[in-house]
C-alpha positions as CSV (number, residue, x, y, z in Angstrom):
1,M,-8.2,140.2,-113.5
2,A,-6.5,137.6,-111.4
3,A,-5.8,138.5,-107.7
4,P,-2.3,138.5,-106.5
5,D,-2.5,135.6,-104.4
6,D,-3.9,133.4,-107.1
7,E,-2.3,130.5,-108.7
8,P,-1.6,130.7,-112.4
9,N,-3.7,127.6,-113.3
10,D,-6.8,128.9,-111.1
11,P,-9.8,128.9,-113.3
12,P,-11.4,132.2,-113.8
13,T,-14.3,133.1,-111.3
14,S,-17.8,134.2,-112.3
15,E,-16.6,137.8,-111.5
16,D,-13.7,137.5,-113.9
17,W,-16.5,136.2,-116.6
18,A,-18.5,138.9,-115.8
19,K,-15.8,141.6,-116.4
20,L,-15.0,139.9,-119.6
21,V,-18.5,140.0,-121.0
22,G,-19.5,143.5,-119.6
23,S,-22.3,142.0,-117.7
24,Q,-23.8,144.5,-114.9
25,R,-25.2,141.6,-113.0
26,H,-23.5,139.9,-110.1
27,D,-25.9,137.1,-110.0
28,Q,-25.9,136.2,-113.8
29,Y,-24.5,132.4,-113.1
30,T,-27.2,131.8,-110.8
31,P,-30.7,130.4,-111.7
32,M,-32.4,133.4,-110.7
33,G,-29.6,135.7,-112.4
34,Q,-30.4,133.8,-115.7
35,I,-34.3,134.2,-115.0
36,A,-33.8,138.0,-114.7
37,M,-31.4,138.4,-117.7
38,Y,-34.0,136.4,-119.7
39,G,-36.8,138.7,-118.2
40,D,-34.6,141.8,-119.3
41,F,-34.3,140.5,-122.9
42,A,-38.2,139.8,-123.2
43,M,-39.0,143.5,-121.9
44,G,-36.4,145.1,-124.4
45,V,-38.8,143.8,-127.3
46,R,-41.6,146.0,-125.9
47,R,-39.3,148.9,-125.9
48,L,-38.7,148.6,-129.5
49,R,-40.5,150.9,-131.7
50,G,-41.2,150.9,-135.6
51,W,-40.4,148.0,-137.8
52,R,-38.2,146.3,-135.4
53,R,-41.0,145.8,-133.0
54,W,-43.1,144.3,-135.6
55,V,-40.2,142.0,-136.8
56,S,-39.5,140.7,-133.4
57,L,-43.1,140.0,-132.6
58,A,-43.5,138.1,-136.0
59,L,-40.4,136.0,-135.0
60,I,-41.9,135.4,-131.3
61,W,-45.0,134.4,-132.9
62,L,-43.5,132.2,-135.7
63,L,-41.7,130.5,-133.0
64,L,-44.6,129.9,-130.8
65,A,-46.4,128.6,-134.0
66,L,-43.7,125.9,-134.7
67,L,-43.6,124.8,-131.1
68,V,-47.2,124.3,-130.9
69,A,-47.4,122.8,-134.5
70,G,-44.6,120.3,-133.1
71,V,-46.3,119.3,-130.1
72,I,-49.5,118.6,-131.9
73,G,-48.1,116.7,-134.7
74,T,-45.9,114.3,-132.2
75,L,-49.0,113.8,-130.1
76,G,-51.2,113.1,-133.1
77,A,-48.3,110.5,-134.3
78,V,-48.1,109.2,-130.7
79,L,-51.7,108.9,-130.2
80,F,-52.9,107.6,-133.6
81,R,-50.2,105.3,-134.4
82,R,-51.2,102.3,-136.0
83,T,-49.8,98.9,-134.8
């Protein structure tokens, strides 16, 4: 994993970590690489079939509903707080 001229205490590079986790992306540690990986994950949900697709979609909607309820609850508490 380390090059022959590397010192033994050198921290691993992103290429070394990519080999460890089996990633095929060379840009996974950049912002654009992260966005692309999230997009790949999100598109993977659309490729599922059967009950796994429905479960994953239900989880997504549940998380979005909880997020919206949290935002509405926080705004309501802030805007209608009695002093």
